[in-house]
C-alpha positions in Angstrom: 7.1 -24.6 5.2 6.5 -24.6 9.0 2.9 -23.9 10.3 3.9 -23.8 14.0 5.1 -20.8 16.0 8.4 -21.2 17.8 8.2 -20.8 21.5 9.3 -17.2 21.3 6.7 -16.5 18.5 4.0 -18.2 20.6 4.9 -16.0 23.6 4.7 -12.9 21.5 1.4 -13.9 19.9 -0.1 -14.3 23.4 1.2 -10.9 24.3 -0.3 -9.3 21.3 -3.6 -11.0 21.9 -3.7 -9.8 25.4 -3.1 -6.2 24.3 -5.8 -6.3 21.7 -8.3 -8.0 24.0 -7.8 -5.1 26.4 -7.9 -2.2 23.9 -10.0 -3.2 20.9 -13.3 -4.6 20.0 -13.5 -8.0 18.2 -14.3 -7.7 14.5 -17.8 -8.4 13.3 -18.6 -10.0 10.0 -21.1 -7.3 9.5 -20.0 -3.7 8.8 -16.6 -3.4 7.3 -13.8 -1.7 9.2 -13.0 1.9 8.6 -10.3 2.4 5.9 -8.5 5.0 4.0 -11.4 5.8 1.6 -13.6 6.7 4.4 -11.2 9.0 6.3 -12.2 12.4 7.3 -13.0 14.4 10.5 -13.4 12.0 13.5 -12.0 9.1 11.5 -8.6 10.7 11.3 -8.6 11.4 15.0 -9.6 7.7 15.7 -6.7 6.5 13.5 -4.2 8.8 15.3 -5.4 7.7 18.7 -5.1 4.1 17.9 -1.7 4.5 16.4 -0.4 6.3 19.5 -1.7 3.5 21.8 0.0 0.9 19.6 3.2 2.8 19.7 3.1 3.2 23.5 2.6 -0.6 23.8 5.5 -1.3 21.5 3.4 -2.9 18.7 3.7 -0.1 16.0 6.9 -1.0 14.5 8.2 -4.2 16.0 11.2 -4.7 13.7 12.4 -1.1 14.0 15.4 0.0 16.2 14.6 0.7 19.8 15.8 4.3 19.6 12.7 5.0 17.4 10.3 3.1 19.5 10.6 -0.4 17.9 11.7 -3.6 19.5 14.5 -4.6 17.0 12.7 -7.9 16.7 12.4 -10.3 13.7 9.9 -9.2 11.0 8.0 -12.4 11.6 6.7 -10.8 14.8 5.3 -7.9 12.9 3.4 -10.4 10.7 2.1 -12.2 13.8 0.9 -9.0 15.2 -1.0 -8.1 12.0 -2.5 -11.6 12.0 -3.9 -10.9 15.5 -5.0 -7.4 14.8 -7.0 -8.7 11.8 -9.4 -10.1 14.3 -10.3 -6.7 15.8 -12.2 -3.6 14.6 -9.4 -1.0 14.6 -9.2 2.0 12.3 -6.7 1.6 9.4 -5.5 3.3 6.2 -3.9 6.4 7.5 -0.3 5.2 8.2 0.3 2.2 6.1 2.0 4.2 3.4 4.1 6.3 5.7 5.2 3.5 8.0 5.2 0.7 5.3 7.0 2.7 2.5 8.2 6.2 3.3 9.8 5.9 6.7 11.6 2.5 5.8 13.1 4.4 2.9 14.1 7.3 5.1 15.7 4.9 7.5 17.9 3.6 4.6 19.0 6.8 3.2 18.4 9.8 5.5 20.9 11.5 7.9 20.8 10.5 11.6 19.6 13.9 12.7 16.8 13.6 10.2 15.8 10.2 11.5 15.7 11.6 15.0 13.3 14.4 13.8 10.9 12.4 11.6 10.7 8.7 12.5 9.2 8.8 16.0 6.4 11.3 15.1 5.5 9.2 12.2 5.5 6.0 14.4 3.2 7.7 16.9 0.8 8.9 14.3 1.6 12.6 14.9 2.6 13.1 11.3 1.3 11.5 8.1 3.4 10.7 5.0 2.5 10.0 1.4 4.3 8.7 -1.6 4.6 10.9 -4.8 5.6 8.5 -7.7 3.0 8.0 -10.4 2.5 10.5 -13.3 -0.2 10.9 -15.9 2.2 10.2 -18.8 4.1 7.4 -17.2 1.5 4.7 -16.8 3.1 1.7 -15.0 6.6 2.8 -16.1 7.8 4.8 -13.1 11.2 5.6 -14.8 9.3 7.5 -17.5 8.4 10.3 -15.1 8.6 13.9 -16.3 8.4 15.9 -13.0 11.8 17.7 -13.0 14.0 19.2 -10.5 16.7 21.8 -11.2 19.5 22.8 -9.0 19.5 26.4 -7.6 22.2 27.0 -5.1 21.4 24.8 -2.0 17.9 24.1 -3.3 16.2 22.2 -5.9 13.2 23.7 -7.7 10.5 21.2 -8.7 7.9 21.6 -11.4 5.5 18.9 -12.6 2.6 16.7 -11.7 1.9 13.5 -9.7 -1.3 11.5 -9.7 -3.0 8.8 -7.8 -1.3 9.9 -4.6 -3.2 8.3 -1.7 -3.8 10.4 1.3 -1.9 13.5 0.0 -4.7 15.8 1.3 -4.1 14.4 4.8 -0.3 14.2 4.7 2.3 16.4 6.4 5.3 15.1 4.4 6.0 13.1 1.3 8.8 11.3 -0.6 9.1 12.1 -4.3 11.2 10.9 -7.2 11.9 13.5 -10.0 14.0 13.8 -13.1 17.2 15.8 -12.6 19.0 14.9 -15.8 17.1 14.2 -19.1 20.2 13.6 -21.1 21.0 10.2 -19.7 18.9 6.9 -20.0 15.7 7.2 -18.1 16.7 5.1 -15.0 20.0 7.1 -14.6 18.6 10.6 -14.5 16.4 10.4 -11.4 16.9 11.8 -7.9 14.9 11.3 -4.7 13.7 13.8 -2.0 11.5 14.2 0.9 9.5 17.4 1.3 6.9 19.2 3.4 3.5 18.9 1.8 2.6 22.4 2.9 5.5 23.9 0.9 4.6 27.0 -1.2 3.8 25.9 -4.8 2.2 22.5 -4.0 -1.5 22.2 -5.0 -3.5 19.1 -4.0 -6.7 18.2 -5.9 -8.7 15.2 -4.7 -10.0 12.8 -7.4 -13.6 11.9 -6.9 -13.9 8.2 -7.5 -16.9 6.3 -8.7 -17.1 4.5 -5.3 -17.8 7.9 -3.8 -14.4 8.1 -2.0 -11.8 10.7 -2.7 -8.6 9.4 -1.2 -6.6 9.6 -4.4 -5.1 13.0 -5.5 -3.5 14.9 -8.2 -0.6 16.9 -6.9 0.8 19.9 -8.8 4.3 21.4 -8.2 5.0 25.0 -9.3 8.5 26.2 -8.4 8.5 24.2 -5.3 11.9 24.7 -3.4 13.3 21.7 -1.6 16.7 21.9 0.2 19.5 19.7 -1.1 19.8 18.4 2.5 16.4 16.7 1.9 17.8 14.6 -0.9 17.8 10.8 -0.3 20.7 9.0 -2.0 23.1 10.7 -4.5 22.1 12.8 -7.4 21.1 10.3 -10.2 20.5 7.5 -7.7 16.8 8.0 -7.6 15.8 4.8 -9.3 17.9 2.7 -6.7 16.2 4.6 -3.8 12.8 4.1 -5.5 13.4 0.2 -5.6 13.8 0.3 -1.8 10.4 2.0 -1.6 8.7 -0.4 -4.2 9.9 -3.5 -2.5 8.3 -2.3 0.8 5.2 -1.2 -1.2 4.8 -4.8 -2.6 4.4 -6.1 1.0 2.4 -3.1 2.2 -0.4 -3.3 -0.5 -0.4 -7.1 -1.0 -3.4 -7.6 1.2 -6.8 -7.0 -0.4 -9.7 -6.5 1.8 -13.3 -7.4 2.1 -15.7 -8.8 0.8 -14.0 -12.2 1.1 -15.2 -15.7 0.7 -16.7 -15.6 4.2 -18.7 -12.6 3.3 -20.0 -14.3 0.2 -21.1 -17.3 2.3 -22.9 -15.0 4.6 -24.6 -13.3 1.7 -25.7 -16.6 0.2 -27.2 -17.7 3.5 -29.0 -14.3 3.9 -30.5 -14.7 0.5 -31.3 -18.4 1.2 -29.0 -19.6 -1.7 -26.7 -21.8 0.2 -28.4 -24.9 -1.2 -27.9 -23.9 -4.8 -25.3 -26.1 -6.5 -24.1 -23.5 -8.9 -23.6 -21.0 -6.1 -21.7 -23.6 -4.0 -19.4 -24.4 -6.8 -18.4 -20.7 -7.4 -17.7 -20.3 -3.6 -15.8 -23.5 -3.5 -13.6 -22.2 -6.3 -12.8 -18.9 -4.5 -12.3 -20.8 -1.2 -9.6 -23.0 -3.0 -7.9 -19.8 -4.3 -8.0 -18.3 -0.9 -6.4 -21.3 0.7 -3.6 -21.2 -2.0 -3.0 -17.6 -1.2 -2.9 -18.4 2.5 -0.2 -21.1 2.1 1.8 -18.9 -0.2 1.8 -16.2 2.6 2.9 -18.9 5.0 6.0 -19.4 2.8 6.9 -15.7 3.2 6.3 -16.1 7.0 8.5 -19.2 7.1 11.3 -17.2 5.3 11.0 -14.3 7.8 10.9 -16.7 10.8 14.2 -18.2 9.5 15.8 -14.8 9.1 15.6 -15.0 5.3 14.4 -12.3 2.9 11.1 -13.1 1.0 11.5 -13.2 -2.7 9.3 -11.8 -5.6 6.8 -14.6 -4.9 4.8 -12.1 -3.0 3.7 -10.6 -6.3 1.6 -13.7 -6.7 -0.4 -12.8 -3.7 -1.4 -9.4 -4.9 -2.1 -10.5 -8.4 -4.5 -13.2 -7.5 -6.1 -11.4 -4.5 -6.9 -8.2 -6.4 -8.8 -10.0 -9.3 -10.5 -12.3 -6.7 -11.9 -9.3 -4.8 -13.3 -7.9 -8.1 -14.8 -11.2 -9.0 -16.4 -11.8 -5.6 -17.9 -8.3 -5.5 -19.4 -8.8 -9.0 -20.8 -12.2 -8.2 -22.3 -10.9 -5.0 -24.3 -8.3 -6.9 -25.4 -10.9 -9.4 -26.9 -12.9 -6.5 -28.7 -9.8 -5.2 -30.4 -9.2 -8.5 -32.1 -5.9 -8.8 -31.4 -5.2 -5.1 -27.6 -5.0 -6.1 -28.4 -1.5 -7.3 -29.1 -0.3 -3.8 -26.0 1.7 -2.6 -27.4 2.9 0.8 -25.4 1.0 3.5 -28.3 1.0 5.8 -30.7 -0.6 3.3 -28.4 -2.9 1.1 -27.4 -6.4 2.1 -24.0 -6.6 4.0 -24.0 -2.7 4.4 -23.5 -2.3 0.6 -20.0 -3.9 1.0 -20.2 -5.7 -2.4 -21.4 -2.5 -4.2 -18.6 -0.4 -2.7 -16.0 -3.1 -3.5 -17.0 -3.5 -7.1 -16.5 0.2 -7.7 -13.2 0.5 -5.8 -11.6 -2.9 -6.6 -10.2 -1.9 -10.1 -7.8 0.4 -8.1 -6.4 -2.7 -6.3 -5.3 -4.0 -9.7 -3.2 -0.9 -10.3 -2.0 0.2 -6.9 1.4 -1.2 -6.0 2.1 -2.5 -9.4 -0.5 -3.2 -12.2 -1.5 -6.8 -13.0 0.8 -6.6 -16.1 3.8 -5.5 -14.1 3.3 -8.2 -11.5 3.0 -10.8 -14.3 6.3 -9.6 -15.8 8.0 -9.8 -12.3 6.7 -13.5 -11.8 7.6 -14.5 -15.3 11.2 -13.0 -15.2 12.2 -13.4 -11.5 10.2 -16.4 -10.4 10.0 -18.5 -13.5 13.2 -17.3 -15.1 11.6 -16.4 -18.5 13.4 -13.9 -20.8 12.9 -10.2 -20.1 10.8 -7.9 -22.4 12.6 -6.2 -25.1 13.3 -2.5 -24.1 14.1 -0.3 -27.1 14.7 2.7 -24.9 17.2 1.0 -22.6 20.3 2.9 -23.6 18.7 6.1 -25.1 18.9 9.4 -23.3 15.4 10.2 -21.9 15.2 13.4 -24.0 15.5 11.4 -27.2 12.8 8.8 -26.3 10.0 9.2 -28.8 6.7 10.5 -27.2 4.3 10.5 -30.2 2.5 13.4 -31.6 1.8 16.5 -29.5 
């Protein structure tokens, strides 16, 4: 593991720092930065304005081809830019799914003329994308999806339901995986498309979360027509295309946000608890975990810097970070006592950051792969343990038992 920037990386870091110093405000440890759950009205406009400014300066997609506004640089430079941007209060949450998952999938499978149409507007923040994968009956088994598409001339007709679709209510386009053949094993009968979220037959219903946010959605499809020209990959190749998206998703959602150890330290100081040995012991434990995650991330950065592809070890980062966020939020409320019930961000300690995090953090343990899925990935692909038994592996999907109805 190499902790030092190469000369080229150091020069780029200085360039990124100069841009951010000139165009953004340094981050405060006080009020949390605007994120997807808060988006609406002026916040969306703020996100789009910042994205356009980044794109104009060449920092929006550093590893992408120059023809689309990128620099064709090493992915390590994108990581370095994100490190520097973390120090500034810039709006986030609107484009991470599109630019981190959807457009990279498009760039792998879409036709050149489609890329010319869709990539640059997404990069500049002019169009928003969402990912239509999860379904109510599938749980964490994406290949068990039931939304179907049937061929009708040059079109496909989609019927079914997706759930937990972040930002669907704000999106212009989406990528979707559907079942096109139920008579083959579940992984073999899928196909992949992109579609206009304003197409007739699409109904979006926001899900009101206990945190007060509504950035997840149910999306219903009733006879939605999608041209075959908008298929990504071959018919029946949807699982392989989905894996491209999922690998990008693991990196895009691996970072879990505040409150962190520093926020817990600030809370303990504000409550005059920093001299309490039990509190110090708990904070020290989370600090040690945070440092472990930091150095695990450095391994990923070292691989990128050397032109290598990071392995499944990144699953460790999300698995540990998501539970750590939930534990820190819960402990922060314990320290506040009865004051932990106050949800008003103008009255509560730390702008009710801990209260909001406790209500929203369970989603971090599901999005981008549940804890159980990530443990399987680590067990099988990192530790080399035997894979789980799959009784449905070679059965046609239409013959897989579904229980009583």
